[in-house]
C-alpha positions as MATLAB code, in Angstrom:
seq = 'XXXXXXXXXXXXXXXXXXXXXXXXXXXXXXXXXXXXXXXXXXXXXXXXXXXXXXXXXXXXXXXXXXXXXXXXXXXXXXXXXXXXXXXXXX';
ca = [
      74.156  -27.922   50.522;
      77.608  -28.952   50.997;
      76.805  -32.479   52.317;
      74.192  -33.080   49.123;
      76.666  -31.619   46.819;
      79.631  -33.963   48.171;
      77.097  -37.075   47.785;
      76.024  -36.538   44.223;
      79.850  -36.066   42.967;
      80.365  -39.167   44.942;
      77.805  -41.094   43.619;
      78.936  -40.105   40.278;
      82.342  -41.564   40.849;
      80.860  -44.599   41.989;
      78.567  -44.490   39.456;
      81.718  -44.504   36.928;
      83.500  -47.643   38.513;
      80.711  -50.088   39.360;
      78.367  -49.447   36.311;
      80.400  -49.484   33.070;
      79.219  -52.154   30.979;
      81.395  -54.912   29.821;
      78.585  -57.076   28.163;
      75.392  -56.696   26.250;
      73.445  -57.877   29.128;
      75.304  -55.631   31.485;
      74.098  -52.684   28.916;
      70.632  -53.906   29.307;
      70.952  -53.843   33.175;
      72.319  -50.080   33.221;
      69.305  -48.862   30.653;
      66.838  -50.893   32.971;
      68.362  -49.200   36.102;
      67.988  -45.909   34.379;
      64.104  -46.501   33.940;
      64.271  -48.104   37.603;
      65.567  -44.385   38.808;
      62.828  -42.469   36.680;
      60.034  -44.529   37.871;
      61.161  -44.196   41.624;
      61.280  -40.359   41.282;
      57.879  -40.472   39.400;
      56.281  -42.730   42.391;
      57.972  -40.216   44.532;
      56.500  -37.475   43.817;
      53.081  -38.840   43.209;
      53.436  -39.760   46.928;
      53.020  -43.377   46.352;
      55.363  -44.601   49.164;
      54.783  -48.413   48.828;
      55.792  -48.397   45.203;
      58.803  -45.873   45.493;
      59.823  -48.945   47.982;
      58.785  -51.815   45.818;
      60.953  -50.283   43.052;
      64.322  -49.467   45.209;
      64.010  -53.081   46.398;
      63.993  -54.253   42.504;
      66.585  -51.945   42.144;
      68.721  -53.221   44.383;
      68.380  -56.563   43.122;
      69.339  -55.806   39.805;
      72.394  -54.342   40.760;
      73.358  -56.426   44.252;
      76.076  -58.645   42.140;
      77.380  -55.477   40.537;
      78.151  -53.812   43.867;
      79.245  -57.276   45.896;
      82.013  -57.472   43.042;
      83.718  -54.378   44.909;
      82.093  -54.620   48.630;
      83.202  -58.244   48.999;
      86.150  -59.303   47.038;
      87.817  -62.583   47.357;
      89.171  -63.014   50.400;
      93.240  -63.265   51.234;
      94.324  -66.918   51.904;
      94.291  -67.543   55.926;
      98.047  -68.906   55.075;
     100.051  -66.404   53.051;
     103.163  -68.969   53.098;
     101.470  -71.787   51.485;
      99.725  -68.917   49.242;
     102.856  -67.761   48.276;
     104.540  -70.999   47.424;
     101.883  -71.944   45.442;
     102.215  -68.754   43.250;
     105.806  -69.457   42.860;
     105.204  -73.315   41.905;
     102.950  -71.845   38.957;
];
């Protein structure tokens, strides 16, 4: 139970960071993700494993770009000296 509680807390924190809509299209995506959660729960309760997997993959597709913004940010330049010079030249 302590691990489950920690997982739920971390999931909530991450959700606040990843899924705060900044545009109308993002608001629709969050609404769709919420419906997907409900559908996944229903599929699991009904014992429909294939449907649960299908919904999970659709959910990941919907959320992938949002998550990747945080998981894979723009890389640092390879040549820090050149990047510093460019920044000061601007």
